[in-house]
C-alpha positions, -999 to 999 in steps of 0.1 A, spaced: 581 -520 465 602 -551 475 627 -568 453 653 -595 460 682 -588 483 695 -552 485 731 -551 477 743 -515 474 775 -510 454 803 -483 459 781 -457 440 752 -460 464 754 -438 495 741 -444 529 716 -418 542 742 -406 567 769 -401 540 746 -382 518 731 -361 546 767 -352 559 776 -341 524 743 -323 517 742 -305 552 778 -294 546 770 -279 512 779 -243 512 779 -221 481 816 -210 482 817 -192 448 791 -180 423 791 -213 403 802 -239 428 784 -259 456 809 -276 479 802 -308 496 821 -330 521 818 -361 499 823 -362 461 805 -395 460 770 -382 455 750 -400 428 754 -386 392 716 -377 392 720 -355 422 751 -338 409 733 -331 376 703 -317 395 725 -293 414 743 -280 384 724 -249 372 738 -253 337 719 -285 331 685 -287 315 651 -289 332 618 -303 320 591 -282 305 577 -280 340 610 -265 352 619 -297 371 653 -312 373 647 -341 395 620 -358 414 625 -385 439 606 -413 454 615 -440 479 608 -477 483 613 -504 510 637 -531 499 640 -559 525 633 -535 554 656 -507 540 642 -475 526 660 -462 495 656 -428 477 660 -426 440 650 -403 411 619 -406 389 633 -380 364 666 -390 348 688 -379 320 686 -407 294 702 -402 261 706 -365 267 669 -360 275 653 -356 309 628 -385 311 600 -390 336 599 -426 346 571 -445 362 577 -455 399 584 -491 387 608 -480 359 626 -456 383 630 -484 408 643 -508 382 668 -482 369 680 -473 405 686 -511 411 704 -513 377 726 -483 383 729 -488 420 727 -451 425 701 -449 453 706 -433 487 699 -456 517 678 -439 543 666 -446 579 629 -450 568 601 -434 550 601 -401 571 639 -399 567 635 -404 529 609 -376 528 631 -353 548 661 -360 526 641 -354 495 630 -321 507 666 -312 516 677 -321 481 650 -299 467 660 -270 488 697 -274 478 687 -276 441 666 -244 446 695 -226 462 719 -238 437 697 -229 406 683 -197 420 717 -183 429 729 -190 394 699 -174 379 702 -143 401 739 -141 390 730 -142 353 704 -115 358 730 -90 373 
């Protein structure tokens, strides 16, 4: 999907910034996930927070990526809109990411896929740990 010139704002992270923060993520206490950078997109922070809601399918976020003028960006297709997790079409999700400027710039399609899997893994760790703590 291509659209005009890509102009990430301060809220948009480069893939390297995001990956450094995510790779450094270490559960330091029962309810906390520490990262190197506090500049991660709001959708990612919400997804990592085990106290936030999930969809009926137990999803908290799904991501997709698009090429914009030769740059691959990663963004969510499930967003919290007016207090409700909402599944967006790929086109709607792209438009929202451009509007919010809260996408993650990656090094290409394979890198976007790798980062998406890493995000899913971190969400699972964060939410499963919280769930295990509540059960004990």
